[in-house]
ROSE-4610 file (N, C-alpha, C; in Angstrom, 1 decimal, always signed):
// ROSE-4610
residu = [M/M/M/A/A/A/T/T/T/E/E/E/E/E/E/L/L/L/I/I/I/S/S/S/W/W/W/L/L/L/N/N/N/D/D/D/A/A/A/Y/Y/Y/A/A/A/M/M/M/E/E/E/L/L/L/G/G/G/L/L/L/A/A/A/P/P/P/I/I/I/L/L/L/E/E/E/N/N/N/H/H/H/A/A/A/R/R/R/D/D/D/V/V/V/A/A/A/T/T/T/D/D/D/S/S/S/S/S/S/A/A/A/R/R/R/A/A/A/R/R/R/L/L/L/Q/Q/Q/R/R/R/H/H/H/A/A/A/A/A/A/D/D/D/T/T/T/R/R/R/R/R/R/H/H/H/A/A/A/E/E/E/L/L/L/L/L/L/R/R/R/D/D/D/C/C/C/I/I/I/E/E/E/R/R/R/L/L/L/G/G/G/G/G/G/R/R/R/V/V/V/S/S/S/F/F/F/V/V/V/R/R/R/A/A/A/T/T/T/A/A/A/A/A/A/A/A/A/V/V/V/A/A/A/G/G/G/G/G/G/I/I/I/E/E/E/S/S/S/L/L/L/A/A/A/T/T/T/A/A/A/P/P/P/F/F/F/R/R/R/D/D/D/E/E/E/L/L/L/V/V/V/K/K/K/N/N/N/A/A/A/L/L/L/I/I/I/D/D/D/Y/Y/Y/A/A/A/S/S/S/E/E/E/H/H/H/F/F/F/E/E/E/I/I/I/A/A/A/C/C/C/Y/Y/Y/R/R/R/A/A/A/L/L/L/I/I/I/I/I/I/A/A/A/A/A/A/R/R/R/E/E/E/A/A/A/G/G/G/R/R/R/D/D/D/D/D/D/V/V/V/R/R/R/S/S/S/T/T/T/C/C/C/E/E/E/K/K/K/I/I/I/L/L/L/A/A/A/E/E/E/E/E/E/V/V/V/A/A/A/M/M/M/A/A/A/S/S/S/W/W/W/L/L/L/E/E/E/N/N/N/Q/Q/Q/I/I/I/P/P/P/T/T/T/V/V/V/V/V/V/L/L/L/G/G/G/A/A/A/M/M/M/R/R/R/G/G/G/R/R/R/A/A/A/A/A/A/S/S/S/A/A/A]
num = [1/1/1/2/2/2/3/3/3/4/4/4/5/5/5/6/6/6/7/7/7/8/8/8/9/9/9/10/10/10/11/11/11/12/12/12/13/13/13/14/14/14/15/15/15/16/16/16/17/17/17/18/18/18/19/19/19/20/20/20/21/21/21/22/22/22/23/23/23/24/24/24/25/25/25/26/26/26/27/27/27/28/28/28/29/29/29/30/30/30/31/31/31/32/32/32/33/33/33/34/34/34/35/35/35/36/36/36/37/37/37/38/38/38/39/39/39/40/40/40/41/41/41/42/42/42/43/43/43/44/44/44/45/45/45/46/46/46/47/47/47/48/48/48/49/49/49/50/50/50/51/51/51/52/52/52/53/53/53/54/54/54/55/55/55/56/56/56/57/57/57/58/58/58/59/59/59/60/60/60/61/61/61/62/62/62/63/63/63/64/64/64/65/65/65/66/66/66/67/67/67/68/68/68/69/69/69/70/70/70/71/71/71/72/72/72/73/73/73/74/74/74/75/75/75/76/76/76/77/77/77/78/78/78/79/79/79/80/80/80/81/81/81/82/82/82/83/83/83/84/84/84/85/85/85/86/86/86/87/87/87/88/88/88/89/89/89/90/90/90/91/91/91/92/92/92/93/93/93/94/94/94/95/95/95/96/96/96/97/97/97/98/98/98/99/99/99/100/100/100/101/101/101/102/102/102/103/103/103/104/104/104/105/105/105/106/106/106/107/107/107/108/108/108/109/109/109/110/110/110/111/111/111/112/112/112/113/113/113/114/114/114/115/115/115/116/116/116/117/117/117/118/118/118/119/119/119/120/120/120/121/121/121/122/122/122/123/123/123/124/124/124/125/125/125/126/126/126/127/127/127/128/128/128/129/129/129/130/130/130/131/131/131/132/132/132/133/133/133/134/134/134/135/135/135/136/136/136/137/137/137/138/138/138/139/139/139/140/140/140/141/141/141/142/142/142/143/143/143/144/144/144/145/145/145/146/146/146/147/147/147/148/148/148/149/149/149/150/150/150/151/151/151/152/152/152/153/153/153/154/154/154/155/155/155/156/156/156/157/157/157/158/158/158/159/159/159/160/160/160/161/161/161/162/162/162]
x = [-40.2/-39.0/-37.8/-37.7/-36.6/-36.5/-37.7/-37.7/-37.2/-37.6/-37.1/-35.6/-35.1/-33.6/-32.9/-33.5/-32.9/-32.9/-34.0/-34.0/-33.0/-32.8/-31.8/-30.4/-30.1/-28.8/-28.6/-29.6/-29.5/-29.2/-29.8/-29.5/-28.1/-27.6/-26.1/-25.3/-25.6/-24.8/-25.0/-26.2/-26.4/-25.5/-25.5/-24.6/-23.1/-22.8/-21.4/-21.0/-21.8/-21.5/-21.4/-22.3/-22.2/-21.0/-20.5/-19.3/-18.0/-18.1/-16.9/-16.7/-17.7/-17.6/-16.7/-16.7/-15.8/-14.3/-14.2/-12.8/-12.2/-13.0/-12.5/-12.2/-13.1/-12.8/-11.5/-11.3/-10.1/-8.8/-9.0/-7.8/-7.6/-8.6/-8.4/-7.6/-7.9/-7.2/-5.7/-5.5/-4.1/-3.2/-3.7/-2.9/-2.8/-2.6/-2.6/-1.6/-0.5/+0.5/+0.2/-0.9/-1.2/-2.7/-2.8/-4.1/-5.0/-4.4/-5.2/-5.8/-4.9/-5.4/-6.4/-6.2/-7.1/-8.5/-8.5/-9.7/-10.5/-9.7/-10.3/-11.0/-10.3/-10.8/-12.0/-12.0/-13.1/-14.3/-14.1/-15.2/-15.8/-14.9/-15.5/-16.2/-15.8/-16.5/-17.9/-18.0/-19.3/-20.1/-19.5/-20.1/-20.7/-19.9/-20.2/-21.5/-21.6/-22.8/-24.0/-23.8/-24.8/-25.3/-24.3/-24.6/-25.6/-25.3/-26.1/-27.6/-27.7/-29.0/-29.7/-29.0/-29.6/-30.1/-29.3/-29.7/-30.9/-31.0/-32.1/-33.4/-33.3/-34.4/-34.8/-33.9/-34.2/-35.0/-34.5/-35.1/-36.5/-36.7/-38.1/-39.0/-38.5/-39.3/-39.8/-38.9/-39.3/-40.2/-40.6/-41.4/-40.7/-39.4/-38.6/-38.3/-37.6/-37.1/-35.6/-35.0/-33.5/-33.3/-32.4/-32.0/-31.1/-31.7/-30.8/-29.8/-30.1/-29.2/-28.0/-28.1/-27.0/-26.2/-27.0/-26.4/-25.6/-26.1/-25.5/-24.2/-24.3/-23.2/-22.1/-22.4/-21.4/-20.8/-21.6/-21.0/-20.0/-20.4/-19.5/-18.2/-18.4/-17.2/-16.3/-16.9/-16.2/-15.4/-16.0/-15.3/-14.1/-14.3/-13.2/-12.1/-12.5/-11.6/-10.8/-11.4/-10.6/-9.4/-9.4/-8.2/-7.2/-7.5/-6.7/-5.3/-5.0/-3.7/-2.9/-3.5/-2.8/-1.5/-1.3/-0.1/+1.1/+0.9/+2.0/+2.7/+4.0/+4.8/+4.4/+3.9/+3.5/+2.0/+1.4/+0.0/-0.6/+0.0/-0.6/-0.6/+0.4/+0.4/-0.7/-0.9/-1.9/-3.3/-3.5/-4.7/-5.0/-4.0/-4.2/-4.7/-4.0/-4.3/-5.8/-6.1/-7.4/-8.5/-8.2/-9.2/-9.4/-8.2/-8.3/-9.1/-8.8/-9.5/-11.0/-11.3/-12.7/-13.5/-12.8/-13.5/-13.8/-12.9/-13.1/-14.2/-14.3/-15.4/-16.8/-16.8/-18.0/-18.4/-17.4/-17.6/-18.3/-17.8/-18.4/-19.8/-20.1/-21.4/-22.4/-22.0/-22.9/-23.1/-22.1/-22.4/-23.4/-23.3/-24.3/-25.7/-25.7/-27.0/-27.7/-26.9/-27.4/-28.1/-27.4/-28.0/-29.3/-29.3/-30.5/-31.6/-31.3/-32.4/-33.0/-32.1/-32.6/-33.5/-33.1/-33.9/-35.2/-35.2/-36.5/-37.3/-36.8/-37.6/-37.6/-36.6/-36.5/-35.4/-35.8/-34.9/-34.5/-35.3/-35.0/-33.8/-33.9/-32.8/-31.6/-31.7/-30.6/-29.9/-30.6/-30.0/-29.3/-29.8/-29.2/-27.9/-27.9/-26.7/-25.6/-26.1/-25.1/-24.4/-25.1/-24.5/-23.5/-23.9/-23.0/-21.7/-22.0/-20.9/-19.9/-20.3/-19.4/-18.5/-19.1/-18.3/-17.3/-17.7/-16.8/-15.6/-15.9/-14.9/-13.9/-14.4/-13.5/-12.6/-13.2/-12.4/-11.3/-11.7/-10.7/-9.6/-9.9/-8.8/-7.9/-8.5/-7.7/-6.8/-7.4/-6.6/-5.4/-5.7/-4.7/-3.5/-3.8/-2.8/-2.0/-2.6/-2.0/-1.0/-1.2/-0.3/+1.2/+1.7/+3.1/+3.6/+2.9/+3.3/+3.3/+2.3/+2.2/+3.4/+3.6/+4.6/+6.0/+6.3/+7.6/+7.8/+6.7/+6.8/+7.2/+6.6/+6.9/+8.3/+8.7/+10.1/+11.1/+10.9/+11.9/+11.9/+10.7/+10.6/+11.3/+11.2/+11.9/+13.4/+13.8/+15.3/+15.9/+15.1/+15.6/+15.7/+14.9/+14.9/+15.8/+16.4/+17.3/+18.7]
y = [-22.1/-22.8/-22.2/-20.9/-20.2/-20.5/-20.7/-21.0/-22.4/-23.4/-24.7/-24.8/-24.1/-24.1/-23.5/-22.4/-21.8/-22.7/-23.4/-24.4/-25.4/-25.9/-27.0/-26.4/-25.2/-24.6/-24.3/-23.9/-23.6/-24.9/-26.0/-27.3/-27.7/-27.4/-27.7/-26.9/-25.6/-24.8/-25.3/-25.7/-26.3/-27.5/-28.4/-29.6/-29.2/-28.2/-27.7/-27.2/-26.4/-25.9/-27.0/-27.9/-29.1/-29.9/-30.0/-30.8/-30.0/-28.7/-27.9/-27.8/-27.9/-27.7/-28.6/-30.0/-30.9/-30.7/-30.2/-29.9/-28.8/-27.7/-26.6/-26.9/-27.7/-28.1/-28.9/-29.8/-30.6/-29.7/-28.8/-27.9/-27.0/-26.6/-25.9/-26.7/-28.0/-28.8/-29.0/-28.9/-29.1/-27.9/-26.7/-25.6/-25.3/-26.4/-26.3/-25.3/-25.1/-24.1/-22.7/-22.4/-21.0/-20.8/-20.3/-20.1/-19.1/-18.1/-17.1/-17.8/-18.5/-19.2/-20.3/-21.0/-22.0/-21.4/-20.3/-19.6/-19.1/-18.6/-18.1/-19.2/-20.3/-21.5/-22.1/-22.1/-22.6/-21.7/-20.4/-19.4/-19.6/-19.8/-20.0/-21.3/-22.3/-23.6/-23.4/-22.6/-22.3/-21.4/-20.4/-19.6/-20.5/-21.5/-22.4/-23.2/-23.7/-24.4/-23.4/-22.2/-21.1/-20.8/-20.8/-20.6/-21.7/-22.9/-24.0/-23.8/-23.4/-23.1/-22.0/-21.0/-19.9/-20.3/-21.2/-21.8/-22.7/-23.4/-24.3/-23.4/-22.3/-21.4/-20.9/-20.5/-20.0/-21.1/-22.3/-23.4/-23.6/-23.6/-23.8/-22.7/-21.4/-20.3/-20.3/-20.9/-21.1/-22.3/-23.0/-24.1/-25.4/-25.4/-26.6/-27.4/-28.5/-29.3/-29.5/-29.5/-29.8/-31.2/-31.4/-32.7/-33.4/-34.3/-35.0/-35.9/-36.4/-37.3/-36.5/-35.3/-34.4/-34.0/-33.6/-33.1/-34.2/-35.4/-36.5/-36.9/-37.0/-37.3/-36.3/-35.0/-33.9/-34.0/-34.2/-34.3/-35.5/-36.6/-37.8/-37.5/-36.9/-36.6/-35.6/-34.6/-33.6/-34.2/-35.2/-35.8/-36.6/-37.3/-38.1/-37.1/-36.1/-35.1/-34.4/-34.2/-33.5/-34.3/-35.5/-36.4/-36.5/-36.0/-36.3/-35.8/-34.7/-34.2/-34.6/-35.4/-35.8/-36.5/-37.4/-38.1/-37.3/-36.0/-35.3/-34.4/-34.2/-33.4/-31.9/-31.5/-30.1/-30.0/-30.7/-30.7/-29.4/-28.5/-27.1/-26.3/-26.5/-25.8/-26.3/-27.6/-28.2/-27.8/-27.8/-27.3/-25.9/-25.0/-23.6/-23.4/-24.2/-24.1/-24.6/-25.7/-26.3/-25.3/-24.8/-23.8/-22.6/-22.1/-20.9/-21.2/-22.3/-22.7/-22.9/-23.5/-23.7/-22.4/-21.5/-20.2/-19.5/-19.6/-19.0/-19.7/-21.0/-21.8/-21.3/-21.2/-20.7/-19.3/-18.4/-17.1/-17.1/-17.9/-18.1/-18.6/-19.6/-20.1/-19.1/-18.3/-17.3/-16.2/-15.8/-14.8/-15.3/-16.6/-17.2/-17.2/-17.6/-17.6/-16.3/-15.2/-13.9/-13.5/-13.8/-13.6/-14.4/-15.6/-16.5/-16.0/-15.6/-15.1/-13.8/-12.9/-11.7/-12.0/-12.9/-13.3/-13.9/-14.7/-15.3/-14.3/-13.1/-12.1/-12.3/-13.0/-13.3/-12.5/-11.3/-10.4/-10.9/-11.7/-12.2/-13.2/-14.1/-15.0/-14.3/-13.3/-12.6/-11.9/-11.3/-10.6/-11.6/-12.8/-13.8/-14.2/-14.4/-14.9/-13.8/-12.5/-11.4/-11.3/-11.6/-11.6/-12.7/-13.9/-15.0/-14.7/-14.2/-13.9/-12.9/-11.9/-11.0/-11.8/-12.7/-13.5/-14.4/-14.9/-15.8/-15.0/-13.8/-12.9/-12.6/-12.3/-11.9/-13.1/-14.3/-15.5/-15.7/-15.6/-15.8/-14.8/-13.6/-12.6/-12.9/-13.4/-13.8/-15.0/-16.0/-17.1/-16.7/-15.8/-15.3/-14.7/-14.0/-13.4/-14.4/-15.6/-16.6/-17.5/-17.5/-18.4/-18.1/-16.9/-16.7/-17.2/-17.0/-17.5/-19.0/-19.6/-21.1/-21.7/-21.1/-21.7/-21.5/-20.3/-20.0/-20.8/-21.0/-21.9/-23.3/-23.8/-25.2/-25.3/-24.3/-24.3/-24.2/-23.4/-23.2/-24.4/-25.0/-26.2/-27.4/-27.5/-28.6/-28.3/-27.1/-26.8/-27.1/-26.8/-27.0/-28.5/-29.3/-30.8/-31.5/-30.8/-31.5/-31.7]
z = [+50.0/+49.7/+50.4/+50.4/+51.1/+52.6/+53.2/+54.6/+54.9/+54.0/+54.1/+54.0/+53.0/+52.8/+54.0/+54.5/+55.7/+56.9/+57.1/+58.2/+58.0/+56.8/+56.6/+56.9/+56.4/+56.7/+58.1/+58.8/+60.3/+61.0/+60.5/+61.1/+60.9/+59.7/+59.5/+60.4/+60.6/+61.5/+63.0/+63.4/+64.7/+64.9/+64.0/+64.1/+64.1/+63.3/+63.3/+64.7/+65.3/+66.6/+67.7/+67.6/+68.6/+68.3/+67.1/+66.8/+67.2/+67.2/+67.6/+69.1/+69.9/+71.3/+72.0/+71.7/+72.4/+71.9/+70.6/+70.1/+70.9/+71.1/+71.8/+73.3/+73.9/+75.3/+75.4/+74.4/+74.4/+74.2/+73.3/+73.0/+74.3/+75.0/+76.2/+77.2/+77.4/+78.3/+77.8/+76.5/+76.0/+76.4/+76.6/+76.9/+78.4/+79.1/+80.6/+81.2/+80.5/+81.0/+80.7/+79.9/+79.6/+80.0/+81.3/+81.9/+81.1/+80.5/+79.7/+78.5/+77.7/+76.5/+76.9/+78.0/+78.4/+78.7/+79.4/+79.8/+78.5/+77.6/+76.3/+75.5/+75.4/+74.7/+75.5/+76.8/+77.5/+77.4/+77.4/+77.2/+75.8/+74.8/+73.4/+73.3/+74.0/+74.0/+74.6/+75.6/+76.2/+75.2/+74.6/+73.6/+72.4/+72.1/+71.0/+71.3/+72.5/+73.0/+73.0/+73.4/+73.4/+72.0/+71.1/+69.6/+69.2/+69.5/+69.1/+69.7/+70.9/+71.5/+70.7/+70.4/+69.6/+68.3/+67.6/+66.3/+66.5/+67.6/+67.8/+67.9/+68.6/+68.8/+67.4/+66.6/+65.2/+64.4/+64.5/+63.7/+64.2/+65.5/+66.0/+65.7/+65.7/+65.4/+63.9/+63.1/+61.7/+61.4/+62.5/+62.4/+62.1/+62.2/+61.9/+63.2/+63.0/+64.1/+63.9/+65.1/+65.1/+64.6/+63.7/+63.2/+64.1/+64.9/+65.9/+65.3/+64.1/+63.4/+63.1/+62.5/+62.1/+63.4/+64.4/+65.6/+66.3/+66.4/+67.0/+66.3/+65.0/+64.1/+64.3/+64.3/+64.5/+65.9/+66.9/+68.3/+68.4/+67.8/+67.8/+67.1/+65.9/+65.0/+65.7/+66.4/+67.1/+68.3/+69.0/+70.1/+69.6/+68.4/+67.8/+67.3/+66.6/+66.0/+67.1/+68.2/+69.3/+69.8/+69.5/+69.9/+68.7/+67.5/+66.3/+66.4/+67.1/+67.1/+68.3/+69.2/+70.4/+70.2/+69.2/+69.1/+68.6/+68.2/+67.6/+68.6/+68.3/+69.2/+69.1/+67.9/+67.7/+67.8/+68.8/+69.0/+69.1/+69.9/+70.1/+68.8/+68.0/+66.7/+65.8/+65.8/+64.9/+65.5/+66.8/+67.4/+67.0/+67.1/+66.8/+65.3/+64.4/+63.0/+62.7/+63.3/+63.2/+63.7/+64.9/+65.5/+64.6/+64.1/+63.2/+61.9/+61.3/+60.1/+60.4/+61.5/+61.9/+62.1/+62.7/+62.9/+61.6/+60.6/+59.3/+58.5/+58.7/+58.1/+58.7/+60.1/+60.7/+60.2/+60.1/+59.6/+58.3/+57.4/+56.0/+56.2/+57.0/+57.2/+57.7/+58.7/+59.2/+58.2/+57.4/+56.4/+55.4/+55.0/+54.1/+54.8/+56.1/+56.8/+56.8/+57.0/+57.1/+55.8/+54.7/+53.3/+53.2/+53.5/+53.4/+54.3/+55.5/+56.4/+55.8/+55.3/+54.7/+53.5/+52.7/+51.5/+51.9/+53.0/+53.5/+54.3/+54.5/+55.2/+56.7/+57.3/+58.7/+59.4/+59.7/+60.4/+61.8/+62.4/+63.7/+63.6/+62.6/+62.3/+61.9/+61.0/+60.5/+61.7/+62.6/+63.7/+64.6/+64.9/+65.7/+65.0/+63.7/+63.0/+63.0/+62.9/+63.0/+64.3/+65.4/+66.7/+66.9/+66.4/+66.5/+65.6/+64.4/+63.5/+64.2/+64.9/+65.5/+66.6/+67.3/+68.2/+67.5/+66.4/+65.6/+65.0/+64.6/+64.0/+65.1/+66.3/+67.5/+67.8/+67.8/+68.2/+67.1/+65.9/+64.8/+64.9/+65.3/+65.4/+66.6/+67.7/+68.9/+68.5/+67.8/+67.3/+66.4/+65.5/+64.6/+65.4/+66.4/+67.3/+68.1/+68.3/+69.1/+68.3/+67.0/+66.1/+66.3/+66.2/+66.4/+67.8/+68.8/+70.2/+70.2/+69.6/+69.7/+68.8/+67.7/+66.8/+67.4/+67.9/+68.5/+69.7/+70.5/+71.7/+71.3/+70.3/+69.8/+69.3/+68.6/+68.0/+69.2/+70.1/+71.2/+72.1/+72.3/+73.1/+72.5/+71.2/+70.5/+70.5/+70.4/+70.4/+71.8/+72.8/+74.2/+74.5/+73.8/+74.1/+73.2/+72.2/+71.2/+71.7]
């Protein structure tokens, strides 16, 4: 039973990663004037796709199958969600907040997966999730450091155009 639950949760995480990749790619395009931020978001989008592949490997090692229904739904939703902030003047601020919140949701998911993998006696899955978790924590920290810059940039930009 523990393995079946773990496979289900890994499928959820797989779908989550696939859904977040297009959002990160869109947000990277939105920061066209900041090449450093654009590069970091592009790198994390690539990391996100790699995380999905690592999760697929875990699912298959456990004898499960990737849920293409979940994955497809998440990818479509991610593509749509990536456009959600476009109509707003403060798009970059909203993007930063969405990305920061998403990273913390991922962190919580991977912490839960680590516990579940340990309970199921799957050190290989636990180890994979710990590696992904470290990357998510690093990205969340980077995003947290970006929030003041993004907010002040939006405020100063608005004041200059007023």
